[in-house]
C-alpha positions in Angstrom: 4.4 146.3 46.6 1.4 148.5 46.0 2.0 152.2 46.3 -0.2 154.5 48.6 -1.6 157.6 46.7 -2.2 160.6 49.0 -2.5 163.3 46.0 -3.3 161.4 42.9 -6.5 160.2 44.3 -10.0 159.7 42.3 -11.7 162.8 44.1 -8.7 164.9 43.7 -8.7 163.8 39.6 -12.2 164.7 39.1 -12.2 167.9 41.3 -9.2 169.1 38.7 -10.0 172.2 36.7 -8.6 172.5 33.0 -5.1 173.1 32.9 -4.6 171.5 36.3 -2.2 168.7 36.9 -1.4 166.3 39.7 1.9 164.0 40.1 2.7 161.4 42.5 5.1 158.1 42.4 5.9 159.1 38.6 2.2 159.3 37.3 0.8 162.3 36.1 -2.7 163.2 35.6 -3.7 166.2 33.7 -7.1 167.9 33.1 -7.4 168.9 29.2 -9.4 171.9 28.1 -11.9 169.7 26.6 -12.4 168.2 30.0 -11.0 164.7 29.1 -7.9 163.6 31.3 -4.4 162.5 30.3 -2.2 159.9 32.2 1.4 160.1 31.8 4.3 158.4 33.5 7.9 159.7 34.1 10.2 157.0 36.0 13.9 155.7 35.8 13.9 151.9 35.0 17.6 150.4 35.3 19.0 153.7 34.8 16.9 154.6 31.8 14.2 157.3 31.8 10.7 156.3 30.7 8.6 159.2 29.8 5.5 158.1 27.9 1.7 159.2 27.6 -0.5 156.3 28.6 -3.7 157.2 27.5 -7.0 159.5 28.1 -9.9 159.2 30.6 -12.2 158.8 27.5 -10.5 155.6 26.3 -10.8 154.0 29.5 -7.6 154.8 31.0 -6.9 154.8 34.8 -4.5 155.2 37.4 -4.2 151.5 37.7 -3.4 151.4 33.9 -0.6 153.5 34.7 0.8 151.5 37.4 0.5 148.3 35.4 2.6 150.1 32.9 5.5 150.9 35.4 5.1 147.4 37.0 5.3 145.6 33.5 8.5 148.1 32.5 10.4 147.2 35.5 9.3 143.6 35.1 10.6 143.2 31.6 13.7 145.2 32.4 14.4 142.8 35.3 14.2 139.5 33.7 13.8 140.4 29.8 11.0 137.9 30.0 9.6 138.7 26.8 13.0 139.4 24.9 14.8 136.1 25.7 16.4 134.6 22.5 14.8 132.0 21.0 14.8 128.3 22.7 15.2 130.1 26.1 12.1 132.0 26.5 10.5 131.6 30.0 7.0 129.9 29.8 4.5 132.3 30.3 1.5 131.3 32.0 -2.0 132.2 31.3 -2.4 134.2 34.8 0.9 136.2 33.9 0.1 136.5 30.1 -3.7 138.0 30.5 -2.8 141.4 32.1 0.0 141.7 29.8 -2.3 141.2 26.9 -4.7 143.5 28.1 -2.4 146.3 28.5 -0.9 145.9 25.1 -4.4 145.9 23.5 -5.0 149.4 24.9 -1.6 150.7 23.8 -2.4 149.3 20.2 -6.0 150.7 20.7 -7.7 147.3 20.5 -11.6 146.7 20.5 -13.8 145.2 23.2 -11.0 145.5 25.6 -13.0 145.8 28.8 -15.2 142.7 28.3 -12.1 140.5 27.0 -10.6 141.8 30.5 -13.4 140.3 32.5 -13.8 137.2 30.6 -10.3 136.5 31.2 -10.1 137.6 35.0 -13.4 136.2 35.9 -13.4 132.8 34.3 -10.0 131.8 32.2 -7.4 133.0 34.8 -8.9 131.0 37.7 -9.2 128.1 35.6 -5.9 127.8 34.0 -4.2 129.9 36.4 -0.2 129.1 36.3 -0.8 126.9 33.2 1.8 127.9 30.5 0.5 129.2 27.3 2.5 127.0 25.1 1.0 124.0 26.9 -2.9 124.4 26.2 -4.1 121.5 24.5 -7.6 120.6 23.2 -7.9 118.4 26.4 -7.6 121.5 28.5 -10.1 123.4 26.2 -12.6 120.2 26.4 -12.1 120.3 30.4 -12.8 124.1 30.4 -16.2 123.8 28.6 -17.3 120.9 30.8 -16.4 123.4 33.7 -18.0 126.1 32.6 -21.3 124.5 31.4 -21.9 123.2 34.6 -21.5 126.6 36.5 -24.8 128.0 37.7 -25.3 131.7 36.4 -25.4 134.7 38.5 -29.0 136.0 38.2 -31.1 138.4 40.1 -34.2 136.3 40.1 -35.3 135.0 43.1 -35.5 131.1 43.2 -38.3 129.4 44.8 -37.6 126.5 46.8 -36.6 123.5 44.8 -35.9 125.5 41.6 -32.5 124.9 40.0 -30.7 127.9 39.0 -30.0 128.2 35.6 -26.7 127.0 33.9 -24.2 128.8 31.8 -25.1 129.0 28.3 -22.7 128.0 25.3 -22.8 131.5 23.9 -21.4 132.8 27.2 -18.7 129.8 26.9 -17.9 130.9 23.4 -17.3 134.4 24.3 -14.7 133.5 26.6 -13.0 131.2 24.5 -13.2 134.0 21.8 -11.1 136.1 24.3 -8.6 133.1 25.1 -8.0 132.5 21.4 -7.3 136.1 20.6 -4.5 135.9 23.7 -2.9 132.9 22.1 -2.8 134.5 18.7 -1.5 137.7 19.9 1.2 135.9 22.1 2.5 134.3 19.1 2.5 137.4 17.1 4.2 139.1 19.5 6.8 136.8 20.3 5.6 135.6 23.7 5.6 131.8 22.3 7.7 130.2 19.5 4.9 128.7 17.9 0.7 129.0 17.5 -0.8 126.4 20.0 -4.2 124.8 20.0 -7.2 125.6 17.7 -10.3 126.2 19.7 -13.3 124.9 18.7 -16.5 126.7 19.6 -19.7 125.1 21.1 -22.7 125.1 19.3 -25.2 127.8 20.3 -29.2 127.6 20.3 -30.1 130.4 18.0 -33.4 130.8 20.3 -36.3 133.4 19.9 -35.0 137.2 20.0 -37.4 139.0 22.3 -38.7 142.6 20.6 -41.4 144.8 21.8 -44.6 145.4 19.9 -45.3 149.1 18.6 -47.6 149.6 21.2 -45.1 148.2 23.6 -42.4 150.4 22.5 -44.6 153.4 22.8 -45.6 152.9 26.4 -41.9 152.5 27.2 -41.3 155.8 25.4 -44.3 157.3 27.4 -43.0 156.0 30.8 -39.4 157.4 29.8 -40.6 161.0 29.3 -42.0 161.0 32.7 -38.9 159.3 34.5 -36.7 161.4 36.9 -33.6 160.4 34.9 -33.0 163.2 32.4 -31.1 161.0 30.1 -33.2 157.8 29.7 -35.7 159.2 27.3 -33.1 159.9 24.8 -31.2 156.7 25.5 -34.6 154.9 25.0 -35.6 156.8 21.8 -32.2 156.6 19.9 -32.0 152.7 20.6 -35.5 152.1 19.2 -34.7 154.4 16.5 -31.2 153.3 15.4 -30.6 149.7 16.9 -27.2 150.9 18.3 -26.0 148.9 21.4 -26.1 150.4 24.8 -22.3 151.3 25.0 -22.4 153.1 21.8 -25.4 155.3 22.7 -23.9 156.4 25.8 -20.3 157.3 24.2 -21.6 159.3 21.8 -19.6 162.6 21.3 -20.5 166.0 20.0 -17.7 165.6 17.5 -19.3 162.2 16.2 -22.6 164.0 15.0 -23.5 165.1 11.4 -27.2 166.1 11.6 -27.2 167.7 8.1 -26.2 164.1 6.7 -28.2 162.3 9.6 -25.4 160.3 10.6 -23.7 159.4 14.1 -20.0 158.3 13.4 -19.3 155.4 16.0 -15.2 154.9 15.8 -15.3 151.8 18.2 -18.1 149.7 17.3 -17.9 145.8 17.7 -17.7 145.0 14.4 -15.4 147.8 13.5 -16.1 151.8 12.8 -19.1 152.7 11.2 -21.6 155.7 10.1 -24.8 155.1 11.7 -28.0 156.4 10.0 -30.5 158.1 11.9 -34.2 159.2 11.3 -35.2 162.8 11.6 -37.0 162.0 14.9 -33.7 161.4 16.1 -31.9 164.3 14.5 -34.3 166.5 16.0 -34.0 164.9 19.3 -29.8 165.1 19.1 -30.1 169.3 18.0 -32.3 169.9 21.4 -30.0 167.8 23.4 -26.8 169.7 22.0 -28.7 173.0 22.8 -29.0 172.0 26.7 -25.8 170.4 27.4 -23.1 172.1 29.7 -20.7 174.2 27.8 -17.4 172.5 26.8 -18.6 168.8 27.4 -17.4 166.7 24.9 -20.1 163.9 25.7 -23.6 163.6 24.5 -24.6 161.9 27.8 -22.2 163.5 30.5 -21.8 162.5 33.9 -19.4 164.3 36.4 -19.2 160.9 38.4 -17.9 158.9 35.8 -14.2 158.4 35.1 -14.7 158.1 31.4 -16.8 161.6 31.7 -19.8 160.2 30.2 -22.6 157.9 31.7 -21.6 154.0 31.6 -25.3 152.4 32.8 -28.8 153.4 32.8 -30.2 150.1 34.1 -31.8 151.2 37.3 -33.6 154.2 35.3 -34.2 151.6 32.3 -35.9 148.9 34.9 -38.0 151.9 36.5 -39.2 152.5 33.0 -40.2 149.2 31.8 -42.2 148.5 34.9 -44.1 152.0 35.0 -44.9 150.7 31.0 -46.4 147.5 32.4 -43.6 145.3 31.1 -41.7 142.7 32.6 -38.3 143.5 33.8 -36.9 140.2 33.7 -37.7 139.7 30.0 -37.1 143.3 28.7 -33.3 144.5 28.9 -31.5 147.5 27.7 -30.5 145.2 24.4 -34.2 144.6 23.6 -34.1 148.0 22.3 -31.5 146.9 19.6 -33.6 143.6 18.9 -36.8 145.6 18.5 -35.2 148.1 16.1 -33.8 145.4 13.8 -37.2 143.2 14.1 -39.2 145.8 12.7 -37.0 146.9 10.1 -37.1 143.1 8.8 -40.8 143.0 9.3 -41.4 146.1 7.5 -40.0 144.5 4.4 -36.5 146.3 4.2 -33.9 144.0 2.6 -31.3 142.6 4.9 -28.3 144.0 3.3 -29.9 147.4 4.2 -30.6 146.1 7.7 -27.2 145.1 8.1 -25.7 148.6 7.5 -28.2 149.9 9.4 -27.6 147.7 12.6 -23.8 147.0 12.2 -23.8 143.3 12.4 -20.9 141.6 10.8 -22.4 139.1 8.5 -26.0 138.5 7.0 -26.5 135.3 8.7 -26.5 137.2 12.2 -29.1 139.7 10.7 -31.2 136.7 9.6 -32.1 135.7 13.0 -34.2 138.7 13.3 -36.5 137.1 10.7 -39.1 135.8 13.3 -40.6 132.2 12.0 -43.9 133.4 13.5 -44.2 137.0 12.8 -47.1 138.6 10.7 -44.7 139.7 8.0 -44.5 135.9 6.8 -48.1 135.5 6.7 -48.3 138.6 4.5 -45.2 137.4 2.4 -47.2 134.0 1.7 -50.3 135.8 0.8 -48.3 137.9 -1.5 -47.2 134.5 -3.2 -50.5 133.2 -3.4 -52.1 136.0 -5.0 -49.5 135.9 -7.9 -50.1 132.4 -8.5 -53.8 133.4 -8.5 -53.7 136.1 -10.9 -51.1 134.7 -13.5 -53.1 133.0 -15.8 -49.9 131.1 -17.1 -49.6 129.4 -13.8 -52.6 127.6 -14.8 
């Protein structure tokens, strides 16, 4: 049964000053000197005391995380579900395993946890439900693909009469299958299943054409951001256009991540693994100015008192205002367009692909090659150079 909290509330935790703490139902929240918050639990389970540090607000840990940890400890102690001898394991269902998987990833410091959680909760768990992990077969995976590809996507676009809603894209389904595949792999690794199960085949994705801004459009967007009411949006857009960093990477920059003398930003939890992000002098100068105006003691470059993490989580509304003010289409220009724009212009400027990969943080060169648009002016220039070389080389005659 869920606990009712009278003291350990979201408002009370936000108002807590450094050094203060609140404890209720075996969960403690302490406000640290650097402004971050730490969750710990101290409870009795089957006559044994469990006193454990759960994690910090900056890591995405919440009171619900602590509650889930206690519930899991009591569940495991009650029937030993994950510790039964071989050949006697209880068949763990997808619905039961997914929350345990997410919690264990948090304890291990896994990557992209929040997106894995959303994909599992919103799509994978409702489809597979109580089906045991060990009994998922290729047939079930193919049924899932067919089911998801037939579902319309949630869109804010107003549909005209008779217009059909767009369907879920193969790339979206593949991300969901990747989360399920990782769950199955970890379930075997952690001993939740005696053997690995089905090998999941991904859908073929249409690479499509990556939208990006021209230099004139980028300048218009920056100009609009300068005049916006949101004090953070200008820095967000400028950093995105000048580094190709992802939204979450920009908004979670800490003071300690900056090395302005070497012009780098440390990204400890990037999608493809920790990396050092090179920055231009223009971005370095912007960051120097931002550091001078930040509230004393805040560890974040984009602080937010209202956010549980301590830093801004989203700038969608402000970004859309700037897009409209710049005369651009808000249905086509989204926050990720900044990343596409930066990488595309690096490629079109003649920067070699390994260097672009180093800047963008992509896993493979194949992913970077998608930005070498077939109809870019740089392609025509390259062909002109080839033609000129043949024309000037007499040996080729």
